N, C-alpha and C positions, 0 to 999 in steps of 0.2 A: 673590326673585321675588315680585311682587305677587300677592295671593290673590284680587283682584277686578279686573275689567276696568276700564281707564281710561274714565271716562264720555265718551260721544260723543253724548249727547242721543238715544240709541237711533235714530240715523238709519238704521241698517241698511245692507245691501248696496245699491248703486245700479248698475243696468245696464238693459238694455232689449233690444228685438229686435236681433239681431246681423246681421252681414254674411252674405250668402248663402254657404253652404258649398259649395266646389268641390273635389270629391275628384279626386285624380289618383294614378296608380300610384306608390308610393314606390320609391326606388332605393337606399335605405340598404343598406350591405353586411353589417351584422350580422344574421344570420338570427334570432337569439334576440329581438332588438328588433323585427324585422319581424313575427315571429309575435305578439309582445306587443301590437303596435299594429295588428294585422290587422283586417279587417272582421269585424263581428259580425252576421251575417244572422239569428241566432236572437233578437235583441232585438225588443221590441214595435215599435220603430221601427228597422228595419235600419240598422246603423251602418256607414258606409264606413270603410275603412282610413284611419288618420291618416298624413299625409305627414310623416315625421320626418327626411327627408334633410338639411334645413338646421337641425335642432335640435341644440344643444350636447348631447353625450352625457351630461353631468352631470345634465341635467334629465329623462332617461329613467328609468323605474322600475328600481330595483336594490337589492339588499341590501348594506348597508355596515356598517362598524364605527361604533358610536355610543355613546359613554359618557355616561350621564345618570343622575341619581338617580331619575328617573321610573320607575314600575313598568311591566313589560311589559303591552302592551295600550293604553298611553296614546298619544294623538296629540299630537305636538309640532309646532307650526307656527312656523318661523323665517322671518318675513316679510322680514328684511333679506337673508338668503342665498337666498331664493326656493325654500325646500325645506319639505316636510312629511314628518315621520318617524312611522312606526308602530313604537313601541318593541317589541323582541323580547327574548328571553332572551340571556344571555351577552354583553352589550355589543354587540348587533347591532340593526339596524333596517331596515325597508323604507323607502327614500327615494323620494319623488315630487317632481318639479319642479312649481312652482306659478307662477301669475300673481297679482299682488297689486294690488288697487285701492286707492283713497284710503281707503275705509272700513276695508279690511284693514290699512292702515298706520297707522291712527289710534288703535288701542287694543291692549291686551295683558292677559294674565291667565289665569284658569281658568274653564272652563265644562264642560258635559256634553252629549253628543249625546242630546237628548231625543226627536228624531224623525228618521226616515229616509224618503226618498221615491224611488221609481223614476219616471223621466221626469216630474219634478214640474211642476205648473202654476205659471205666473208671472202675477202681477197687479200692474199699476202702481199707485202710490199716487195719492191725490187731487191731491197737489202736482205729481206728474209730469204728470198729465193736464192740469192748469191751465197748467203751464209749456209743454207741447208738445201741445196737443189734437189737431192733425192727425196726429201720430205715435202718440200713446198712447191716445186716447179709444176707439178701436176695440177695445182690449184691457181696457176697464173691467171686463168680466165675467171676465177672466182669459184667458191664452193657454194652450192645451192643451200638454201635453208633446210634444216632437218635436225633430227635428234642429236647427231654427232657434231653439228656445226658449233664452233666455239662461242658464237654470240647467243646461242640458245633460242628460245621461243619468241622473244621480243627484244628490241633495242631502242633506247632513247639516245639521240645524238645531240650533244651540247655545243652551242655556238656562243660566241661573243659578237654581237652585231651580225655581220655577214661572214665572219671568220669561223671556220670549223676548228674547234679546240682539239679535235681528235680524241676527246674524252667521251666515253660511252658508259651508260648504265644498261646492263644486259643480263640475259639469263645464262645458265650454265648446265652442262650435262655432268658436272662434277659436284654433286650436292655436298660431298664431304668437305669441300673447301669453304663452305659458308661459316662465318665466324672466325676465319683465319686470315693471316697475311700470307699471300701466295707469291710465287716468284715472277708472275707475269699477269698482265691484264689491268683493267681499270676497276670498275665496280660491278660485281656479279651477284645475282640473286637466284634463289631457287626458281626454276622455270614457272611454277605455279604463281610465285610471287611477282615475277616481272610481268606475267599476263595480267595479274590483278592491278599492279601499278600502272601499266600501259593503258588499261581501261579507264582509269580514274583521272589521268592528267592529259590535257590538250596540248597541242603545240603552243608555244609561248609561255609555258609554265616556267617560273623562275626557279633556279637551283642554286643552293649555297653549299659549298664543299668546305667543311671544317677539317683541319689537319693539325692536331696539337703535337703529334710525334712524327716528324718527317722520317722518311726512309733511312735506314741505317742505324737507328737507335736500338739499344739492346732489347727493348721491349718486343720488337718484332720477332715472331717465330714463324719460320717457313713450314708449310705443310710438307709432310713426307711424300705425298703423292707426286708422281712424275708429272710435270707440267710442260705444255708447249710454249713456243717462244713469242709469238706476236698475234695481234689482231688490229683490224682497221674498221 
């Protein structure tokens, strides 16, 4: 496994203001999963329940057997399989379903969680504003955290030493994108899942990103949902 990320010109995650979130009562039959993805009224921005009725159960949070040489406490992101693992003792891991954007599929290697944020602020780059001023110029000073913010409820910021890789693990208000390759962004989780992961990992947590199918291979299937262009 490579010890450094494959260079991508530090392009970073790219996303933007997402589609309006429309909550509806979930009808999934598994009570444990329903509770896991239930509303979170205690949050700074009250979080509605995530509708998981049409989500493949593989992509819902669960503890699984996972044999790896990585130490317990390590985050392993398998972009090809659309899973993120938090390694535990005795060959076990907590597995989370993820959505993977082009930036997430473009590199692999090792980094460290250097910063964590709750309801993070999102700011478009100058290039994004120049490309789509009508859409992005109003956010030049940054979009405050909230339900429609493209970084979701939490974000983990990955660094190599003192250098920001611009690679993010974050939430999403587009739960239908979990388990899919999407046209933009890095690594996105259900908001309830990124809240859970954020609570379990401290800064300094090692992260390993696996990428067995780089972007552009036929296996990749884009979601049909309209997606925004950038995130930082």
